[in-house]
N, C-alpha and C positions, 0 to 999 in steps of 0.2 A: 504493500500500500504506500510505501515511501515515495515511489515514482509518481503514482496517481495523486497523492496529496501535494506533491511539488507542482504538478500541473494545475491543480486547483488554486494553490497559493500564488502561482506565478513565480517570480523571482524574489518575493518578499523574504522567504526563508533564507535564501542565499545572501541577500543584502544584510539581513539581521545577523547571520552567522559571520559574515565578513567583518561587519562593524565590531562584533563582540571579540573576535579573535585579534583583530588589529588593536583594539583598545586594551585588551589584556596584555598584549606585548608592549604597548606604549607606556602604560602606567608607571612601571618602575624607572623609565627613562626621563620622566618629566621632572623638572626642577620644582622646588617647594613653592616658588612663585606661580609656576604654571598650574600646579595642583590646587593652589588657592583660587586661581582664576577659574579652573574647571568646577570647583565646588560652588563658587558664586554663580557660574553660568547654569549649573544644574538647578540651583535655587530659582533662578530666573525662569528656566524652562517649566518648573512646577507652577510658578505663579502665572506665567503666560498661558497656562492651560485653563484659565478661567477662574482662578482663585487668587487674586492679587493680594489678599490680606492674610494668607495663611502664614503661620509662624514658622520660624526656622526649626523648632522642635517637631512640628508636624511633618515638615519636609524630611528631616532626619529619620523619623520613625517610619514614614512611608518608604523612603529609599532602603532602609534596613530590612523592611519586610518583603522586598522584591527578590526574585531569583538573581543570581549573579549575571546571567545573560541579559536580563532586563537592565540591571545596573550598568553593565558594560555598554549597552546601546545608548543609555543616557549619557555616559561618559563620551561616547563617540559623537553624539549630537552636540555636546558642549565643545569638544575639540574642533568640530567642524565650524561651529559658530565663532570660535576664537581664531580660526584660520590656522590651526596647527595641523599640518598634513601628516598622513601616515608615513612611516619610515621607508617604504619600499616604492621604487619607481613604478609608475603606472597604477598604483593603488589610490583609492579615494574613499571618502566616507559616503556611504549610501544613504539615501533618504528612506527612513522607516517612519511612516506617519504616526503610528501609535505603537511605541515600543512596549507598552504594557499588555498588548494582546498575546496571551500565552499560546495561541494556536499558530503563530508564525515561527515558533522556535521548534526545531526538529533536529534530533541527533544525527540524522542522515545528512542534513544540510551542513551541519558543523563538520562532520567527517569529510564531506566533499570539499569544503573550503580549506580544511587543513591540508588535504592532498594537493589542492591547487597551489596554496602558498608554499608548500614543500617543493613542488615541481618547479614553480616559477622563480622562487626566491631562495630556495635551499634552506628554509627555516621550518622547524616544526615545534609547535608549542601547544599545550593543552589549556583549556579553560579550568581555572581553579573551581572546586566544587562549592566552597563556602561563600555565602554572600559577604560582601565587604561593608564596612562602616564608612560612611561618607567622610568623616573627619580623620580616618585612619589610613586612607590609601595613599 
């Protein structure tokens, strides 16, 4: 069913998987100033979603409650907004309109993107399993 579900999702799953894997790889390479900018931009993304008066505590709680792949897609959105490019030639941040939709994330898509990144750039890395804390990445 993985192939058929990919047909129904279009390339949203591949886009989300690409963003997650590239963001996972980039997080440890960001300076502390860049990480602060990413955190601020994630807060802006939450508020721009229609709730301009939500508190930082609400944002932190909501971010912490999401799966790592959702969190990484939020990081990718923030990196894109900040103009921070992925580290590999020819890679770019993909538009994922609603990174909170759980049905766009599929392990088959993640495996396919891992294989593509390995073949094209000679890198292989895994998504960490544990969700991250916004203030600790």
